[in-house]
N, C-alpha and C positions, 0 to 999 in steps of 0.2 A: 124349620127354624132351629131346631136343635143342632143341626149341622153347621149352621152359621155361628151359633153360640160356641160350639166347640172349636170351632176354627179361630175365632176372636180370642178365646182364652189361651189356646195353644200359641197364637201370634204374641200375646201380651207376655206369656211365660218365657218365650224366646227372646223378647225385647228386654225384659228384666233381666235374663241371664247374661245377655250381651252387655248391657249396661255395667253390671257388676263385674264382668271379666274386664272391661276396659278401665273402670276404676282401680281394680286390684292389679293391673298389669303395670302400674308406675307411671300414669300420666304425669304425675309430677314427680320427676326423678329426684333422688338425692344429689346434692352437689358434689363434684369430684374436683380434686386440686391436682395441678400440673405445675411442676417446677423444672427449669433447665438452667444450666450453666455451660457455656460453650466459649471457645476462643475465636476471636476476630481473626482476620487473615494475617495481621501482624504478629500473632502468636504471643503477645504482650498484654493484650486488653480482654478482659472476661465480661461477656454479655450474659446478665442474669434475668431471668423471666420468671413471674409466678402468675398463675391463671386459675380461676374458678370457672368450671364449666356447669351448666345447668343452674346458673345463679338466679336468686329471686331479685327482682328490681327493688332498691330501696334498702336492701341489706348492708350494713357497715362493712367495708372492704379496705384493707391496708396490707402492705408486704415489706419486709426488711431483709436484709441479709448480712451476714457475718463472714468475710472472706478471711480464711486463715493463712495468711502469707508466712513464710518463715522468718521474715523481718519484723513481723508484728500484725496482729489482727486489724481488720478495717471493717467498721460497721457502717452500712449505707442503707437509705430508704429508698425503695424502689418507687418510681413515678407512675402514678395511675395514668392510663391511656383513656381520657375523657370520661364517660359514664360506664365504659366496659370494666368488667372484672378482670382486668389485665394490667400488670405493672411491670416495668422494665427498668434496668440501669446499666451502664457500662462501667467497669472499674479498671483502671490502668495499674498495672504492677509497677511497684517501685523499681527504679534503675538498678538498685543494688540487690534486688531479689534474684538469687539463682534459680536456674530451670529445675523443674521438677513438678511433682504432684501438689496442687493447691486445692484444699477442701473448703467447700462453700455451704454454709448453713442457710437456708431460706425458710423465714417465718412467714405464714399466711394468717392474718386474722380476718375472718368471716363471720359476722353476727357474734356469737357467742363462742364460736369455735376458734382454736388455735392449733394450727398444723405446722410442724417443723419437719423439713425434708433436707437431706443432705446430698450434694453432688461433688464430684471431683473433676478437675481439669488438669491437663499436662501442659504447664507452662514452657514456653520455648526460651532458648538463650537469647540474650541481648545482643542485637546486631550493632556493634560499635561502628562509628565512621572512621575510616583510615585517616590518620593525621601525618602521613609522610611529607616531608618538605618538597620531594620531587613532584608529587601530584599537585601541590599548590602552585608550584612554580610554572608548570606547564599549563595550568588553566588560565594564567594572566596573558593578555594579548601581546604584551611588550616582551615577554621573554620567549616567544614562539620562535624556533630556529627557521620555520619555513617563510617567514616574512623577510627576513634579512638575506635568505638565499634566493628569493624570487628574482627572475631576470627583469630588467627595465623594459619599458614599452618600445624603446628605439631598438633593442636587441631582438624584436620578433622576427620571424622569418619573412614576413611580407614587406617589411621596411627595407628601403634601399640604403647603402651605406651613408649616405648624407643625412640620413634621419627622416626623409619625407617617404611618403608611401608611393610604390610603384604605380604606374597607371592601370596595370591589369588588376591590382587588387582593389583601387578605389573603383574602378568600374564595375567589378563584380559585386563590391559592397553597395554600390548605388543601385544596381539592377536588383539586388535581392531585397532592398527596402521598399522598392514600388510594388504596388499591387498587381 
């Protein structure tokens, strides 16, 4: 009987130690905050994202950003993605904004915490459309030189001088159209 009692006491001690270890290891981790600011393919639109990892459901969450363009600051509210603790927004650069580094300050409000993080992106040059008159003239169908220089149907090599098709060309055309 004493052997069984010692075994049970030992198992209870190990179980208690195991539970205490699991609780102390951070079963409920503290939330962490992630922010990103990146350029879209065009090089003139900035994608901004704020995210809370290991968030507790029901906690208040919002995010905003201030984009520091050289032509003036622009404040935006990031749009929350459903019930997730994830918010995003795209911001287009003004057309008169020169290329260069743009700083983005992202503010996350989660519960009673307010976290501000900064990121920088490298804005690309504006790609202006060419406005040359020769390009617009060649795009119109009436100004195409190839239309006026194209030969007429009667001048095709298979036509006879009288303008009617030769028998060999009509026979081969009829033969090719049959299955």
